[in-house]
C-alpha positions as CSV (number, residue, x, y, z in Angstrom):
1,M,-14.4,-7.2,23.7
2,S,-11.6,-5.2,22.9
3,T,-11.3,-1.4,24.1
4,V,-10.0,1.2,21.1
5,M,-6.7,1.3,22.8
6,E,-6.3,-2.2,23.0
7,Q,-6.9,-2.4,19.3
8,M,-4.9,0.1,18.3
9,Q,-1.8,-1.7,20.7
10,R,-2.4,-4.9,18.8
11,A,-2.2,-3.2,15.4
12,A,1.1,-1.4,16.3
13,L,2.4,-4.8,17.9
14,T,1.3,-6.6,14.7
15,L,3.3,-4.2,12.6
16,A,6.8,-4.9,14.8
17,C,6.2,-8.2,14.1
18,A,7.8,-10.8,11.4
19,G,7.0,-10.8,8.1
20,T,6.5,-8.5,4.9
21,I,5.6,-4.8,5.7
22,K,2.7,-5.3,3.3
23,D,1.5,-8.4,4.8
24,R,1.9,-6.6,8.5
25,L,0.1,-3.8,7.2
26,A,-2.7,-5.7,5.8
27,S,-3.1,-7.9,8.9
28,A,-3.1,-4.7,11.3
29,Y,-5.6,-3.1,9.5
30,R,-8.0,-6.1,9.0
31,D,-7.5,-7.6,12.5
32,H,-7.6,-4.5,14.6
33,L,-7.9,-0.8,12.4
34,A,-11.1,-2.0,10.6
35,P,-13.1,-2.5,13.2
36,I,-12.8,0.6,15.1
37,E,-15.4,3.4,14.9
38,S,-14.0,6.6,14.0
39,A,-16.4,8.0,16.6
40,D,-14.6,6.5,19.4
41,L,-12.0,8.7,18.6
42,P,-11.1,11.9,19.5
43,R,-11.5,14.0,16.4
44,D,-7.7,15.0,15.2
45,L,-7.2,11.2,15.7
46,A,-10.8,9.6,13.8
47,E,-9.6,12.4,10.9
48,D,-6.3,10.4,10.9
49,L,-7.7,7.1,10.9
50,I,-9.9,7.9,8.2
51,A,-7.3,8.9,6.0
52,V,-4.9,5.2,6.9
53,R,-8.6,3.4,6.1
54,R,-9.0,4.8,2.9
55,A,-5.4,4.6,2.0
56,M,-5.8,1.3,2.6
57,V,-9.3,0.4,0.5
58,R,-8.3,2.9,-2.4
59,E,-7.8,-0.2,-5.0
60,R,-10.8,-2.3,-6.8
61,P,-10.2,-5.7,-6.1
62,L,-9.5,-7.9,-9.7
63,C,-11.6,-11.1,-9.0
64,R,-13.5,-12.5,-6.5
65,S,-11.3,-13.7,-4.4
66,E,-9.7,-10.8,-3.6
67,D,-10.4,-7.8,-1.7
68,A,-10.1,-3.9,-1.4
69,V,-7.2,-4.2,1.0
70,Q,-5.5,-7.0,-0.9
71,A,-5.9,-5.5,-4.0
72,T,-4.5,-1.8,-2.2
73,V,-1.2,-3.6,-0.9
74,R,-0.6,-5.5,-3.8
75,K,-0.6,-2.1,-6.0
76,M,1.2,-0.3,-3.2
77,S,5.0,0.5,-3.0
78,N,7.3,-0.6,0.1
79,D,8.2,2.7,1.0
80,E,3.7,3.6,0.8
81,A,3.4,0.7,2.7
82,V,6.1,1.6,5.4
83,E,4.5,5.3,5.5
84,I,1.2,4.0,6.2
85,A,2.4,1.9,8.8
86,G,3.9,4.6,10.4
87,R,0.7,6.6,10.6
88,V,-0.6,3.7,12.3
89,V,2.1,3.7,15.0
90,M,2.3,7.3,15.4
91,L,-2.0,7.3,15.7
92,F,-1.3,4.9,18.3
93,G,1.1,7.0,20.2
94,A,-1.2,9.7,20.2
95,L,-3.8,8.3,21.5
96,C,-1.6,7.0,24.4
97,G,-0.5,10.7,25.0
98,Q,-4.3,11.8,25.2
99,S,-5.1,8.7,27.4
100,Q,-2.2,10.1,29.9
101,H,-3.2,13.4,29.9
102,A,-6.8,12.9,30.3
103,H,-5.5,10.4,32.8
104,K,-3.4,12.7,34.7
105,L,-6.7,15.3,34.8
106,A,-9.0,13.1,36.2
107,A,-6.3,12.0,38.5
108,G,-5.5,16.2,39.9
109,N,-9.4,16.4,39.9
110,G,-9.7,13.7,41.9
111,A,-7.2,15.0,44.3
112,A,-9.1,18.4,44.8
113,V,-12.1,16.8,45.4
114,L,-10.4,14.7,48.2
115,H,-8.8,17.6,49.5
116,I,-11.8,19.5,49.7
117,N,-13.9,16.5,51.6
118,R,-10.8,16.6,54.0
119,A,-11.2,20.3,55.3
């Protein structure tokens, strides 16, 4: 099972691939973002994911062969798709930043523990 960080990275990489922005956005959302539970993210980032989720499923399908993501992407402009894709990339960047900050804090705490144990 993939971690949230891996899923976010895959979504960002999908957005960087070839194809129309709408197709890349739909694929990134379906394949990598939709399975992420917002509860698995820090609160501020969870709110951003929820906003992306709402933006990606806001339209009703016209027929049975279409889902909300397809309907939404079909109706959005390229500028809207670029904006949402940018939010996804920013979300990934923020998650990376928080992960690095937490890693540095943990490393700093571990060093303090080692120092105390040596004395």
